[in-house]
N, C-alpha and C positions, 0 to 999 in steps of 0.2 A: 281547788280544780271545784267548781261552781255544780250546785246540786241541779239533776233536772229540773225543767218547769212542769207541772200539773194542774195546775191551776188556767182553766178555760177563760180566756180576755175574751171578750166580746167590743172590739175598739173596729172590728170591721177585717174585710182581705186585704193583705199584705200588697200593695202596688210592688213590679218586679226589681224596681229600684231597692225599695224597700225589705224586698226578702232577701238581695244579694246581699244588702248591708248587712245582715242579720248572718252573713255565709250560708245560706241556705241551709241552716240545721234547723230551723223551725217552720212548725205547720202556719202557712199564709194563714189559714181561719182564726186558728184558736192560739197561736206562736208556741205550743208544748214545744219541749226539746226533745218529745220521747217519739221518735219517725221512725220507719225502718223502710229500707230502699231495698228490692229485690231486684227483678230484671235490667241489665245495663245493656245496652244496645252498643254498641260504637260501631258508625262506618268512616274511615278515614279522620281524619281531623273533629269531628261531631258525635255526640252519640245522645244517648237520654233513656230516664234511668225510672222505674217506677215506685214513688213513693205514699206511703199510707203512714196517716198518723193515730198512734197508738188512743189516744185521747178521745177527740172527737167523733174516730172514721174519715177523716179528710182523705181522700185522695188524686194526687195529682202525678204530672211527670215533670219530672226534671230536666231540660236538656241545655248540654254542655259540651263545649268547645276548647279545644285542645290550642294552647296560645303560647307554647311554645315547648320547652325540655330543661331538663335540670336532672342534675348529677350523672354525666358524662362519663362512664370508664372506655376511654377508646383502644379497640383492638390493636393491629395490625398498621406500622406506618404506612406510607405509600411503597417507600421502598422496599419494604419487605413484601410486599403483596408485589409489586415486580421482580425481585428475586425468585419468586416460590413459581411463579407463573414462567421464568426465561427457564428454570427447571423444568417445570411439566412439557415444556416444549420443545426441551431437549431429549427427555426418556421420551417423547414421542417421534420427533427426525430417529433415533436409537431404533425404536420399536421395527421404522418403519423400512430402513435400512438393512432392517436383520430378517425381514420380511422379503425382501428382493433380492435376498440371494450375495449380501454385501456377509461380509466377517464369514465365510462358507469356510470353515477351517477342515474339509474331509477331501480337499483336492482332487473333486470329481470334478470336470468340465461338463459343461450344459450342451 
């Protein structure tokens, strides 16, 4: 495990490409890895986070975009969902039929 960078480097502000090459894990001004991320704002497939360098005090907003997903644990199969929907529909129909006097065991005529 590498030790966090504490020395402030005076090599100029990193470009977006350089920042991303560092995995967005350093301050773009001093390149310290001692940064904190706070407010995360997600909107669909993109978002942003406010970041502060605890060494030089620089503040910036990381902008990110969802590029896919990983580690999917599927729920029910389509066949299982269809079977449940069929059961729900049968219960609805049975309930409707009971509400219209079908299945009346009392023997009374209306």
